[in-house]
C-alpha positions, -999 to 999 in steps of 0.1 A, spaced: -79 138 -152 -115 148 -158 -118 124 -187 -105 94 -166 -129 103 -138 -158 105 -163 -148 71 -177 -147 55 -143 -181 71 -134 -194 56 -167 -181 21 -157 -196 23 -123 -229 35 -138 -229 6 -162 -222 -19 -135 -251 -5 -114 -277 -9 -142 -264 -41 -157 -288 -72 -152 -258 -95 -148 -250 -103 -111 -224 -77 -99 -199 -104 -87 -200 -122 -121 -197 -90 -139 -168 -79 -117 -149 -112 -124 -156 -108 -161 -143 -72 -163 -112 -80 -142 -103 -112 -163 -110 -94 -196 -89 -65 -187 -61 -89 -174 -61 -110 -206 -63 -81 -230 -36 -61 -211 -14 -92 -211 -17 -99 -248 -11 -63 -257 19 -60 -235 36 -91 -249 29 -82 -284 43 -47 -277 74 -65 -262 79 -84 -295 75 -53 -314 102 -34 -293 126 -65 -296 125 -61 -332 127 -24 -335 154 -18 -309 175 -50 -317 202 -27 -329 209 -12 -294 226 -45 -283 259 -56 -301 249 -91 -308 258 -106 -342 234 -123 -367 205 -98 -364 198 -95 -401 170 -121 -401 154 -109 -368 122 -96 -385 116 -129 -404 122 -151 -372 100 -129 -352 73 -131 -376 72 -168 -377 76 -175 -341 59 -143 -326 24 -160 -326 37 -191 -307 55 -169 -283 25 -147 -274 2 -178 -269 31 -197 -249 37 -166 -227 0 -163 -221 -5 -199 -212 24 -198 -190 9 -170 -171 -22 -191 -166 -2 -220 -154 16 -199 -128 -18 -187 -116 -10 -149 -125 -49 -146 -134 -60 -157 -100 -85 -132 -88 -77 -137 -51 -44 -121 -56 -54 -93 -79 -66 -68 -52 -34 -62 -32 -1 -77 -23 29 -88 -42 20 -124 -52 3 -112 -86 37 -96 -95 58 -125 -83 38 -148 -104 41 -127 -134 78 -126 -130 79 -164 -126 58 -172 -155 80 -148 -177 112 -165 -164 97 -199 -172 87 -188 -207 121 -175 -215 137 -206 -202 114 -228 -223 120 -208 -253 158 -209 -249 158 -246 -242 135 -253 -273 157 -231 -294 189 -249 -283 174 -285 -287 160 -277 -322 192 -259 -331 171 -229 -340 193 -196 -341 169 -174 -322 183 -137 -323 198 -131 -289 193 -92 -290 155 -99 -295 156 -125 -268 170 -102 -242 149 -71 -252 117 -91 -255 118 -105 -220 134 -76 -202 109 -51 -217 80 -75 -214 84 -82 -177 84 -44 -171 53 -38 -196 34 -68 -179 41 -55 -144 30 -19 -154 -2 -32 -170 -9 -51 -139 -4 -22 -117 -25 2 -139 -53 -24 -139 -52 -27 -102 -54 10 -98 -83 14 -124 -102 -14 -106 -95 2 -71 -110 35 -85 -141 17 -97 -145 -2 -65 -141 31 -45 -171 44 -65 -191 15 -52 -192 -6 -85 -182 -42 -91 -177 -49 -56 -178 -84 -38 -206 -89 -13 -193 -106 19 -202 -116 54 -180 -114 84 -182 -140 113 -169 -138 148 -174 -118 180 -192 -87 175 -162 -64 184 -139 -82 159 -165 -81 132 -169 -43 135 -131 -39 135 -128 -57 102 -159 -40 87 -144 -6 95 -112 -15 77 -130 -28 47 -152 3 46 -122 26 49 -103 7 22 -130 7 -2 -108 4 -32 -104 -34 -22 -138 -40 -35 -153 -57 -6 -189 -48 3 -200 -61 39 -237 -71 40 -239 -84 74 -225 -102 104 -225 -139 116 -222 -141 153 -232 -160 183 -238 -128 202 -275 -124 209 -280 -90 193 -298 -78 162 -269 -54 153 -232 -52 162 -221 -22 182 -209 -6 149 -244 -10 135 -239 -40 111 -270 -62 109 -266 -96 125 -278 -123 99 -276 -153 122 -251 -176 141 -224 -199 129 -247 -229 127 -265 -211 100 -235 -198 82 -240 -218 50 -277 -212 46 -270 -174 53 -243 -170 27 -265 -188 1 -295 -167 9 -277 -134 6 -256 -144 -23 -222 -136 -6 -192 -143 -24 -167 -143 5 -169 -148 42 -143 -133 67 -137 -154 98 -125 -134 127 -117 -143 162 -146 -160 181 -158 -178 148 -147 -213 161 -142 -228 194 -120 -257 179 -101 -266 150 -125 -292 140 -153 -266 136 -132 -248 111 -125 -279 91 -162 -288 90 -171 -254 79 -146 -257 50 -161 -290 42 -197 -274 40 -185 -246 18 -164 -269 -4 -191 -271 -33 -198 -233 -31 -178 -207 -50 -171 -189 -17 -138 -172 -9 -128 -181 28 -106 -156 45 -94 -161 80 -84 -131 100 -58 -142 127 -50 -126 160 -15 -116 146 -28 -86 128 -4 -57 121 25 -83 117 44 -81 83 42 -114 63 80 -112 62 81 -120 100 58 -150 95 67 -185 86 41 -215 84 57 -249 94 37 -279 97 46 -298 128 28 -330 136 -1 -319 114 -4 -286 131 2 -255 108 24 -234 133 32 -200 127 66 -189 135 67 -151 143 101 -134 142 108 -109 168 99 -72 164 124 -53 143 127 -21 166 163 -29 176 172 -38 140 160 -4 128 188 12 150 218 -7 133 245 6 110 226 -2 78 197 22 84 220 49 100 245 47 69 213 50 46 203 82 66 238 99 65 242 92 26 206 101 19 203 133 40 237 144 26 226 142 -9 191 156 -1 207 187 15 228 194 -14 200 188 -40 176 211 -20 201 239 -11 189 262 -41 152 258 -29 160 263 8 179 295 -1 149 310 -20 125 299 8 148 315 34 148 348 14 111 349 11 104 343 48 128 370 58 113 395 33 76 387 44 79 399 80 115 402 90 115 376 115 138 346 120 140 320 91 141 289 111 118 276 138 135 256 164 113 234 188 121 208 213 109 174 202 111 139 217 131 114 199 146 81 204 141 65 239 124 98 250 155 120 245 148 154 234 164 173 206 160 205 187 140 199 156 145 224 127 119 237 103 114 267 82 92 292 100 57 290 87 38 309 113 39 343 127 66 351 153 40 351 182 24 317 171 32 298 204 18 326 224 -14 325 205 -19 288 208 -39 289 240 -66 311 226 -70 287 195 -70 254 216 -108 251 215 -106 251 176 -83 220 175 -93 197 147 -65 172 153 -65 137 166 -56 127 202 -29 149 216 -21 166 181 -31 201 174 -42 206 138 -64 234 123 -72 236 87 -73 275 85 -49 284 113 -47 322 113 -11 320 126 2 308 94 19 333 71 15 336 32 49 320 26 41 295 53 10 283 37 27 275 4 58 257 21 35 238 43 13 226 13 43 210 -4 62 201 30 90 224 20 90 236 57 106 203 66 136 204 44 160 216 72 151 183 89 175 169 66 203 182 89 185 165 119 187 132 99 225 138 91 235 144 128 214 115 142 186 132 159 162 118 133 159 94 105 146 98 70 118 74 77 101 69 111 72 81 132 65 117 135 87 136 161 64 146 191 62 174 215 69 166 252 33 178 260 20 153 235 41 124 249 28 133 283 -6 119 272 8 88 254 -5 55 264 16 22 263 8 17 227 17 53 217 50 52 236 61 23 215 68 49 187 97 63 208 117 29 203 130 42 170 144 75 156 116 97 145 115 104 109 109 131 81 82 107 67 66 76 77 36 52 72 11 77 85 22 104 62 18 84 31 -15 69 44 -36 100 49 -16 124 69 -38 147 92 -67 129 77 -61 98 98 -76 92 133 -51 91 163 -58 55 167 -49 49 131 -17 69 133 -5 50 164 -13 17 147 6 25 115 36 39 133 37 7 156 34 -15 125 64 4 113 85 -1 144 76 -38 146 81 -46 109 110 -24 99 130 -32 68 150 -13 43 128 -23 15 98 -7 34 119 25 39 125 28 2 88 22 -5 79 49 19 102 73 5 88 67 -30 53 71 -19 62 105 -1 69 122 -33 34 115 -45 19 125 -13 38 158 -13 27 165 -50 -10 157 -40 -8 167 -4 -42 156 9 -43 162 47 -13 187 47 -21 220 64 
């Protein structure tokens, strides 16, 4: 880990001292890493296809090595060209999202189809085992290399190197909201240099310098050598203004990004339909009701049952350790607020002293939590066993039972105390429209390190945009959050 960190610091240092413009250097680094990684992974796929051909029971594999030696270079070049044709090297999709991965898979499928059709038309007996292994392993290898490159670039961006300078246009309040997100998500590699707004101020409320108004946008972008511009609400008064701005920036290598009012809405709920020349966005209804249907409940029952069985040995050891430390009860039972405001008894392994609840009032002034939540980094009420099981979230294992009986779900917002719910506003109460979960978006996005506003926003995003795929992704990320438990105390 130290070696990797040192290498990333070296890259950041090299970028900061380079005489090549940072944005140009960033593009060169990303594209070079992309092409080299793709070529290596495709070559490796060919090698694996030859070495592992005996694993598949296809006849006629004796001449596989000779055939692959003859056709291998053409396959590598053709595969790389197909990746380029399908736009898998488009820098605009390399920072985040699934488009990059979709294009890799589409290009791979097209390459396999082209090779198969060519071999058939030319009556070329291409070894079937090598064909299956090459494209199966190649797809996985390319996706893994792309993921690794994205993570490496994210780490470099987070250190302030190879970033893309940009300006944000719109009303001051919306500009600050976007700038705050981009600063927090520094791994994206965007560096906000200023704002373009019609508000007559020198700085936005968030302290961002105002570089000018919309009529000066093009000259401002050129003067400050910005590589991207974010248009937020308040940028344009009419569609014609946006169209004219696009025309003015047409000859400039500037990435135009529009931030719509429908933020915190999953792309799966959006469908763009051109009607009479208008790009209408059809927004599917929120998914809170769908999250309560039988699919999610069945998944919770099966998943919690399997997890209870798998974690039984660990739970037995933890129960014994708690009992031996102070002789108190093993479980901590607490009334929590669940679906539609109904209360239930939430189970946890006891991680605090027996009189923890009675001592809460005397520690209230030391609260480090956000909003109505009470959090304290070095809470004196936590026992030695409790500190260990909290660090790795072992104290929450008994909640598998809550998920099994239906009080909770494996994935959902945090189950809240009645005293916390009493302080909820309308946005926060939206979290009660689904079953609370053992884990959720906020747990895998910073846990206690998040502000209360971000916690509510993430939970509401989950409620409105629920899907089984999202649940599976959150469960997968939870394991990593538990192993590296930042924000867990």
